[in-house]
Every structure is written in C-alpha cells, then in structure tokens.
ZAZAVO-907884 format. One record per residue (C-alpha): residue number from 1; residue in three letters; x, y, z. Coordinates in nm, 2 decimals, m for minus. Each point is the difference from the previous one (the first is absolute). Layout:
ZAZAVO-907884
PT   seq   type        u        v        w
PT   NUM    ALA        X        Y        Z
...
***
This chain:
ZAZAVO-907884
PT   seq   type        u        v        w
PT     1    MET     2.11     8.03   m10.37
PT     2    THR    m0.28    m0.22     0.14
PT     3    ASN     0.07    m0.33     0.17
PT     4    LYS    m0.16    m0.17    m0.29
PT     5    GLU     0.23     0.19    m0.25
PT     6    HIS     0.31    m0.08     0.23
PT     7    LEU    m0.10    m0.37     0.01
PT     8    LEU    m0.01    m0.01    m0.39
PT     9    GLU     0.31     0.20    m0.07
PT    10    LYS     0.23    m0.16     0.27
PT    11    TYR    m0.13    m0.35     0.01
PT    12    GLY    m0.19    m0.04    m0.33
PT    13    ILE    m0.33    m0.11     0.17
PT    14    GLU    m0.33     0.14    m0.11
PT    15    MET    m0.23     0.05     0.29
PT    16    TRP    m0.37    m0.09    m0.02
PT    17    SER    m0.26     0.28    m0.07
PT    18    ASP    m0.15     0.16     0.30
PT    19    GLU    m0.33    m0.18    m0.06
PT    20    LYS     0.21    m0.33     0.03
PT    21    ILE     0.17     0.11     0.31
PT    22    ILE    m0.34     0.07     0.16
PT    23    ALA    m0.14    m0.34    m0.10
PT    24    PHE     0.33    m0.16     0.13
PT    25    ARG    m0.05     0.17     0.34
PT    26    LYS    m0.35    m0.11     0.02
PT    27    ALA     0.06    m0.37    m0.09
PT    28    LEU     0.29    m0.02     0.26
PT    29    LEU    m0.19     0.18     0.28
PT    30    ASP    m0.32    m0.18    m0.04
PT    31    TRP     0.21    m0.34     0.01
PT    32    TYR     0.16     0.15     0.32
PT    33    ASP    m0.31     0.08     0.17
PT    34    GLN    m0.12    m0.36    m0.03
PT    35    GLU     0.33    m0.19     0.03
PT    36    GLY     0.24     0.22     0.16
PT    37    ARG     0.18    m0.13     0.33
PT    38    ASP    m0.17     0.25     0.24
PT    39    HIS     0.03    m0.25     0.28
PT    40    LEU     0.36     0.07     0.04
PT    41    PRO     0.05     0.16     0.34
PT    42    TRP     0.21     0.31    m0.16
PT    43    ARG    m0.30     0.08    m0.23
PT    44    LEU    m0.24     0.05     0.28
PT    45    ASN     0.07     0.37    m0.01
PT    46    LYS     0.22     0.26    m0.16
PT    47    ASP     0.25     0.04     0.30
PT    48    PRO     0.33     0.08    m0.16
PT    49    TYR     0.19    m0.17     0.27
PT    50    ARG    m0.17    m0.32    m0.03
PT    51    ILE     0.02     0.02    m0.40
PT    52    TRP     0.38     0.08     0.05
PT    53    VAL     0.07    m0.28     0.23
PT    54    SER    m0.19    m0.25    m0.23
PT    55    GLU     0.18     0.11    m0.31
PT    56    ILE     0.34    m0.03     0.15
PT    57    MET    m0.09    m0.36     0.13
PT    58    LEU    m0.13    m0.11    m0.34
PT    59    GLN     0.32     0.09    m0.17
PT    60    GLN     0.15    m0.36    m0.08
PT    61    THR    m0.27    m0.17     0.22
PT    62    GLN    m0.34    m0.15    m0.09
PT    63    VAL    m0.33     0.12     0.13
PT    64    LYS    m0.08    m0.29     0.20
PT    65    THR     0.33     0.01     0.19
PT    66    VAL    m0.04     0.36     0.07
PT    67    ILE    m0.34     0.02     0.14
PT    68    PRO     0.10    m0.16     0.36
PT    69    TYR     0.32     0.22     0.00
PT    70    PHE    m0.18     0.30    m0.08
PT    71    LEU    m0.28    m0.04     0.27
PT    72    ARG     0.27    m0.07     0.27
PT    73    PHE     0.22     0.29    m0.11
PT    74    VAL    m0.28     0.26     0.01
PT    75    SER    m0.11    m0.14     0.33
PT    76    LEU     0.35     0.04     0.15
PT    77    PHE     0.07     0.33    m0.18
PT    78    PRO    m0.35     0.17    m0.07
PT    79    SER     0.12     0.33    m0.10
PT    80    VAL     0.30     0.19    m0.16
PT    81    GLN     0.09     0.13     0.35
PT    82    ALA    m0.01    m0.37     0.14
PT    83    LEU     0.24    m0.13    m0.31
PT    84    ALA     0.23     0.31     0.05
PT    85    GLU     0.07    m0.09     0.38
PT    86    ALA     0.00    m0.38    m0.04
PT    87    ASP     0.27    m0.19     0.16
PT    88    GLU     0.22    m0.14    m0.28
PT    89    GLU     0.00    m0.36     0.15
PT    90    VAL    m0.37     0.01     0.01
PT    91    LEU    m0.03     0.13    m0.35
PT    92    LEU     0.22    m0.25    m0.14
PT    93    LYS    m0.18    m0.28     0.18
PT    94    ALA    m0.33     0.12    m0.15
PT    95    TRP     0.15    m0.01    m0.34
PT    96    GLU     0.18    m0.35     0.07
PT    97    GLY    m0.07    m0.24    m0.31
PT    98    LEU    m0.09     0.28    m0.26
PT    99    GLY     0.37     0.05    m0.10
PT   100    TYR     0.15     0.32    m0.17
PT   101    TYR     0.04     0.13     0.35
PT   102    SER     0.12     0.34    m0.13
PT   103    ARG    m0.36     0.07    m0.09
PT   104    VAL    m0.11     0.02     0.36
PT   105    ARG     0.30     0.20     0.12
PT   106    ASN    m0.07     0.24    m0.28
PT   107    MET    m0.35     0.01     0.12
PT   108    GLN     0.09     0.11     0.34
PT   109    VAL     0.23     0.27    m0.14
PT   110    ALA    m0.29     0.13    m0.21
PT   111    ALA    m0.23     0.00     0.30
PT   112    GLN     0.26     0.22     0.18
PT   113    GLN     0.02     0.24    m0.30
PT   114    ILE    m0.39     0.02     0.02
PT   115    MET     0.02     0.08     0.37
PT   116    THR     0.26     0.27    m0.03
PT   117    GLU    m0.07     0.15    m0.34
PT   118    TYR    m0.37    m0.03    m0.02
PT   119    ASN    m0.11     0.02     0.36
PT   120    GLY    m0.10    m0.37    m0.02
PT   121    VAL    m0.24     0.04    m0.27
PT   122    PHE     0.05    m0.23    m0.32
PT   123    PRO     0.07     0.24    m0.29
PT   124    ASP    m0.25     0.03    m0.28
PT   125    LYS     0.22     0.12    m0.30
PT   126    PRO     0.18    m0.24    m0.21
PT   127    GLU     0.29     0.21     0.00
PT   128    ASP     0.02    m0.02     0.38
PT   129    ILE    m0.10    m0.36     0.02
PT   130    ILE     0.28    m0.12    m0.22
PT   131    GLN     0.27     0.18     0.21
PT   132    LEU    m0.08    m0.24     0.29
PT   133    LYS     0.27    m0.26     0.06
PT   134    GLY    m0.06    m0.31    m0.19
PT   135    ILE    m0.29     0.11    m0.20
PT   136    GLY     0.04     0.00    m0.39
PT   137    PRO    m0.22     0.08    m0.29
PT   138    TYR    m0.22    m0.29     0.04
PT   139    THR    m0.08     0.03     0.37
PT   140    SER    m0.03     0.37    m0.03
PT   141    GLY    m0.26    m0.03    m0.29
PT   142    ALA    m0.20    m0.26     0.19
PT   143    ILE    m0.02     0.20     0.33
PT   144    ALA    m0.07     0.33    m0.22
PT   145    SER    m0.29    m0.17    m0.19
PT   146    MET    m0.15    m0.24     0.27
PT   147    ALA     0.01     0.23     0.31
PT   148    PHE    m0.01     0.34    m0.16
PT   149    GLY    m0.19    m0.06    m0.32
PT   150    LEU     0.28     0.14    m0.22
PT   151    PRO     0.01    m0.11    m0.37
PT   152    GLU     0.35    m0.14     0.06
PT   153    PRO     0.13    m0.33    m0.18
PT   154    ALA     0.12    m0.28     0.22
PT   155    VAL     0.20    m0.22    m0.23
PT   156    ASP     0.12    m0.33     0.12
PT   157    GLY     0.07    m0.33    m0.18
PT   158    ASN    m0.38    m0.07    m0.03
PT   159    VAL    m0.08     0.32    m0.16
PT   160    MET     0.28    m0.03    m0.24
PT   161    ARG    m0.10    m0.34    m0.10
PT   162    VAL    m0.37     0.11    m0.07
PT   163    PHE     0.09     0.30    m0.19
PT   164    SER     0.27    m0.17    m0.21
PT   165    ARG    m0.26    m0.24    m0.11
PT   166    LEU    m0.27     0.27    m0.06
PT   167    PHE     0.25     0.18    m0.24
PT   168    GLU     0.23    m0.27    m0.10
PT   169    ILE     0.30     0.19     0.15
PT   170    GLY     0.32    m0.20    m0.03
PT   171    GLU     0.21     0.22     0.21
PT   172    ASP     0.22    m0.18     0.27
PT   173    ILE    m0.19     0.03     0.32
PT   174    ALA     0.31    m0.08     0.19
PT   175    LYS     0.17     0.33    m0.09
PT   176    PRO    m0.10     0.30     0.25
PT   177    ALA    m0.05     0.23    m0.30
PT   178    THR    m0.29    m0.20    m0.14
PT   179    ARG    m0.19     0.09     0.30
PT   180    LYS    m0.04     0.36    m0.13
PT   181    LEU    m0.18    m0.14    m0.30
PT   182    PHE    m0.26    m0.19     0.20
PT   183    GLU    m0.04     0.30     0.24
PT   184    LEU    m0.08     0.23    m0.30
PT   185    LEU    m0.25    m0.27    m0.12
PT   186    VAL    m0.17    m0.02     0.34
PT   187    ARG    m0.01     0.37     0.03
PT   188    ILE    m0.19     0.04    m0.32
PT   189    VAL    m0.26    m0.28     0.07
PT   190    ILE    m0.04     0.01     0.38
PT   191    ASP    m0.36     0.10     0.12
PT   192    PRO     0.03     0.36     0.13
PT   193    ASP    m0.31    m0.07     0.23
PT   194    ARG     0.11    m0.35     0.13
PT   195    PRO     0.38     0.00    m0.03
PT   196    GLY     0.05    m0.23     0.31
PT   197    ASP    m0.25    m0.25    m0.11
PT   198    PHE     0.14     0.02    m0.36
PT   199    ASN     0.34    m0.08     0.11
PT   200    GLN    m0.11    m0.28     0.23
PT   201    ALA    m0.21    m0.16    m0.28
PT   202    ILE     0.30    m0.02    m0.23
PT   203    MET     0.19    m0.16     0.29
PT   204    ASP    m0.27    m0.26     0.08
PT   205    LEU    m0.01    m0.08    m0.38
PT   206    GLY     0.38    m0.04    m0.02
PT   207    THR     0.01    m0.24     0.29
PT   208    ASP    m0.28    m0.24    m0.13
PT   209    ILE    m0.17     0.02    m0.34
PT   210    CYS     0.29     0.18    m0.15
PT   211    GLY     0.26    m0.17     0.22
PT   212    PRO     0.35    m0.10    m0.10
PT   213    VAL    m0.07    m0.38    m0.04
PT   214    ASN    m0.31    m0.14    m0.16
PT   215    PRO    m0.19     0.32    m0.07
PT   216    ARG    m0.36    m0.02    m0.09
PT   217    PRO    m0.05     0.29    m0.25
PT   218    GLU    m0.35    m0.12    m0.11
PT   219    GLU    m0.12     0.06     0.35
PT   220    SER     0.14     0.35     0.02
PT   221    PRO    m0.25     0.31     0.02
PT   222    ILE     0.24     0.18    m0.22
PT   223    ARG     0.06    m0.28    m0.26
PT   224    GLU    m0.15     0.22    m0.30
PT   225    PHE     0.28     0.26     0.07
PT   226    ASN     0.27    m0.26     0.01
PT   227    ALA     0.21     0.02    m0.32
PT   228    ALA     0.20    m0.32     0.09
PT   229    TYR    m0.30    m0.21     0.07
PT   230    LYS    m0.16     0.12    m0.32
PT   231    ASN     0.33    m0.07    m0.19
PT   232    GLY     0.07    m0.32     0.15
PT   233    THR     0.34     0.14     0.14
PT   234    MET    m0.07    m0.05     0.37
PT   235    ALA     0.32    m0.22     0.06
PT   236    LEU     0.22     0.28    m0.12
PT   237    TYR    m0.09     0.25     0.25
PT   238    PRO     0.14     0.14     0.22
PT   239    PHE     0.36    m0.04    m0.10
PT   240    LYS     0.23    m0.03     0.30
PT   241    SER     0.40    m0.07    m0.04
PT   242    LYS     0.12    m0.25     0.25
PT   243    ALA     0.16     0.11     0.33
PT   244    LYS     0.36    m0.09     0.09
PT   245    LYS     0.00    m0.32     0.18
PT   246    PRO     0.07     0.03     0.39
PT   247    VAL     0.37    m0.06     0.09
PT   248    PRO     0.03    m0.33     0.20
PT   249    ILE     0.16     0.02     0.34
PT   250    ASP     0.08    m0.30     0.23
PT   251    LEU    m0.04     0.07     0.37
PT   252    HIS    m0.01    m0.21     0.31
PT   253    GLY    m0.25     0.06     0.30
PT   254    LEU     0.15    m0.07     0.33
PT   255    VAL    m0.28    m0.12     0.26
PT   256    VAL     0.20     0.03     0.32
PT   257    ARG    m0.20    m0.13     0.30
PT   258    GLN     0.06    m0.01     0.37
PT   259    GLY    m0.28    m0.17     0.18
PT   260    ASP    m0.32     0.20    m0.12
PT   261    ALA     0.20     0.30    m0.11
PT   262    TYR     0.12     0.08    m0.35
PT   263    LEU     0.26     0.23    m0.13
PT   264    MET    m0.15     0.28    m0.21
PT   265    GLU     0.17     0.25    m0.21
PT   266    LYS    m0.12     0.35    m0.10
PT   267    ARG     0.07     0.07    m0.35
PT   268    PRO     0.18     0.31    m0.10
PT   269    THR    m0.20     0.31    m0.08
PT   270    GLY    m0.04     0.08    m0.37
PT   271    GLY     0.08    m0.35    m0.14
PT   272    LEU    m0.22    m0.29    m0.09
PT   273    LEU    m0.22    m0.09     0.31
PT   274    GLY     0.14     0.32     0.16
PT   275    ASP    m0.09     0.03     0.37
PT   276    PHE    m0.18    m0.34     0.01
PT   277    TRP     0.08    m0.28     0.24
PT   278    THR     0.14    m0.34    m0.15
PT   279    PHE     0.22    m0.29     0.08
PT   280    PRO     0.34     0.09    m0.10
PT   281    LEU     0.07    m0.03    m0.34
PT   282    VAL     0.34    m0.05    m0.14
PT   283    ASP     0.20    m0.08    m0.33
PT   284    THR     0.19    m0.30     0.14
PT   285    VAL    m0.01    m0.26     0.29
PT   286    THR     0.24    m0.24     0.16
PT   287    GLU    m0.25    m0.23     0.14
PT   288    GLU    m0.28    m0.18    m0.20
PT   289    ASN    m0.29    m0.11     0.23
PT   290    LYS    m0.23     0.08    m0.29
PT   291    ILE    m0.37    m0.03     0.05
PT   292    GLY    m0.16     0.16    m0.31
PT   293    SER     0.03     0.26    m0.27
PT   294    PHE    m0.23     0.23    m0.19
PT   295    LYS     0.00     0.26    m0.27
PT   296    HIS    m0.12     0.36     0.03
PT   297    VAL    m0.02     0.22    m0.30
PT   298    PHE     0.03     0.39     0.03
PT   299    SER    m0.04     0.23    m0.31
PT   300    HIS     0.39    m0.01    m0.07
PT   301    ARG     0.12    m0.28     0.22
PT   302    ARG    m0.08    m0.37     0.03
PT   303    TRP     0.12    m0.15     0.35
PT   304    GLN     0.07    m0.36     0.03
PT   305    VAL     0.02    m0.05     0.38
PT   306    THR     0.11    m0.32     0.16
PT   307    VAL    m0.10    m0.01     0.38
PT   308    HIS     0.22    m0.15     0.28
PT   309    LEU    m0.08    m0.07     0.35
PT   310    LEU     0.26     0.06     0.27
PT   311    GLU    m0.14    m0.11     0.34
PT   312    ASP     0.14     0.08     0.35
PT   313    GLU     0.28     0.22    m0.13
PT   314    THR     0.09     0.13     0.35
PT   315    ASN     0.33     0.18    m0.12
PT   316    PHE    m0.18     0.19    m0.28
PT   317    THR     0.04     0.38     0.07
PT   318    PRO    m0.25     0.23    m0.16
PT   319    GLU     0.11     0.27    m0.22
PT   320    GLU    m0.13     0.36     0.07
PT   321    ASN    m0.30    m0.03    m0.24
PT   322    MET    m0.09    m0.34     0.15
PT   323    LYS    m0.21    m0.12     0.29
PT   324    TRP    m0.14    m0.30     0.16
PT   325    VAL    m0.39    m0.04    m0.05
PT   326    LEU    m0.23    m0.24     0.16
PT   327    GLU    m0.25    m0.17    m0.24
PT   328    GLU    m0.29     0.13     0.21
PT   329    GLU     0.14     0.36    m0.09
PT   330    PHE     0.00    m0.04    m0.38
PT   331    ALA    m0.34     0.17    m0.03
PT   332    ASP     0.17     0.32     0.12
PT   333    TYR     0.25     0.00    m0.30
PT   334    ALA    m0.05     0.09    m0.35
PT   335    PHE     0.10    m0.30    m0.20
PT   336    ALA     0.03     0.02    m0.39
PT   337    VAL    m0.10    m0.29    m0.21
PT   338    PRO     0.35    m0.16    m0.02
PT   339    GLN     0.01    m0.03     0.36
PT   340    GLN    m0.36    m0.15     0.02
PT   341    LYS     0.12    m0.26    m0.25
PT   342    MET     0.30    m0.07     0.21
PT   343    TRP    m0.22    m0.03     0.32
PT   344    GLU    m0.24    m0.23    m0.19
PT   345    ILE     0.30    m0.23    m0.08
PT   346    VAL     0.09    m0.01     0.36
PT   347    ARG    m0.36    m0.09     0.12
PT   348    LYS    m0.03    m0.28    m0.23
PT   349    TYR     0.35    m0.12     0.08
PT   350    ASP    m0.10    m0.01     0.37
PT   351    GLU    m0.34    m0.17    m0.07
PT   352    LYS     0.16    m0.28    m0.21
PT   353    LYS     0.27    m0.04     0.29
PT   354    TYR    m0.25    m0.03     0.26
PT   355    LYS    m0.22    m0.26    m0.19
PT   356    SER     0.31    m0.21    m0.03
PT   357    LEU     0.05    m0.01     0.38
***
C-alpha cells in the first residue's frame, strides 16, 4: 500500500495529484528563497550540532529569545565533545532563563552518547539520531532533513497548523497519535531534493503568515492550495483540546541575609528546578516580614510565592543542601527564573528602603 492509499484508507484524506504536489513544492520553496529567515545563526551551515542545539532551544521558546542564548551556548560549548565534558554548573548557568532544564541535561547525556557510541561524530541516520537522549520524532526529523538532506518529516505545532488548514483536518492536534497523520502527509509532499528547506519553509510560514493568531492567508504563497482558506473555514483549524489547568501551589521564599551574604538552597535532583540554587522555598512560615510576591507557571504547576526577608539571622544553621553566598558570587551560580524573580523583589525593596533614608 502506498502512502497515498494509506492516507485515504486510514484517515479518509485524498491526497493531491503528483502534479499538484510538485506545484506546491515550487510555490513554497520559491517563497522561502525570497523570504526565508536565512539570517538565523543556526542556518549559516548544515552543522548537525548547531541545528540540534537550536532545535532544542526553540522548544517552548521564541526565536528572538533564543538567538543570544544560542550564540553564547555554541561559544561556550562549540562541539559535541565540549558539551559532553562541560561542568554541570557552567552548563546550567548557560541555560539560565530558558526554562525546561531537563532539555539541557538530556543534551549533555546525548553528547556523551555520541562520544562513546559514535566516536564523537554526529549520527546521520534517523534511526540512530532518535536514540539519542532527549531527541524525539520532530527533532530527529529536523536534524536528518536540515543537516543530512534526508526526506524526513519534522512535525511540530506550526506544521500541524499549516497542514490542518491545507486539508481541513479536524483531528485533535493535542493528541500524540495525531502526529502520525501529519508525519504521513509531510512524507508524501516533502521535496526530496530540498527536504531541509521544505521543513524550514513550513515552520517559517507557521510562525508568521499562518500563525495561530491573526493569520494572513491572503499573503500566503500556498493560498491556492489551502482548502480552509478557499472554503472560509480557517477559524476551525487546527482543532486542539484544552490542556488541564496547572495545579496551584502556595510557597514562601525565605530571603535570609547576614550582611552581604544570603542563604541559598540547592534544589533536589529530579524535582522541579532540580540542582538549581534558590532562596529556601517552604510551605509555611512563622514570621511575616513580607516584601513581595509573584506567580510562576510551569506546565503542570502554578506557584504563588510570597517572599519574606529575614535579616541578621545569626542563629540560623544551614542544612546540608544550603550555603551562605555573597551577592558578588551570584554570577557563579545557576539561578532558575523563580529565583531571579525573588532576587528582583529584594533589589526593589532595598532600593525603596535606601531612597526613604
């Protein structure tokens, strides 16, 4: 059974003719050659390491945010070997602010896999790439197509959005099984000669002209292929069921200060913010001394953190996972976003107090 026959039998979607597929590829790639974001630093060459780093960073993070992080990261760790051998504290510091820190830890494990299993050479087969720690079908497809020119689909939310509108597909894109449908679609229409450019062109369209908010289909280079645009059903696609709301959790951040030193706590490995340093976070407090509060949302948790300042606590004995750290030493420690928010509250409190003197 061909891919087209499989698409029709399993999903009830009738694929375009070969001539229409060829016309679609040309329209898309002609636009990409004129409008593609070739200025992005990870598109300067086909280095699989740089492509890999960029794709991991771009998960849950906007391009404009990623660019400075990417440039600093590849400067600090210019090769697979450098990443494999990196000190964890330095590695986490380089990732500070990007969130989802398991991503960079998985990258280091994958780099170590490449060093031991592939003699330091990035594998060039999809079945090997996907075996690396932290690499799923999307990232594997992106690396295989962009670095090695293999006609592999790289299906993310942008791709599903574009193709759901092209073919008026109402399947729930929040369900993992739906990805298989879009992978099959892309595998049929992907340009065999320029698969990397094809995948990147779809992604570029999906982030702008065919974006999730205020799409501009009339400006799209593939509007004549877009069934939803032609039929006036753009607002119906893609369909995505609502995710569960994050569980609310109340916490208290204790800013314990002795002179210029602050009590810092290393978070347990494996939990939220694992191995990062923060002011101690506890469920309850006996003293108020409240100086501010903030919210921080994870994918499955929503923290409401009240910040308390305890000064000159000379009788405070640090626990095993705590230490006193001078403010001037903060740059040597990896701080996650909640810690940065707590520190900003302390800074504003001190500034206000100083101005009132």
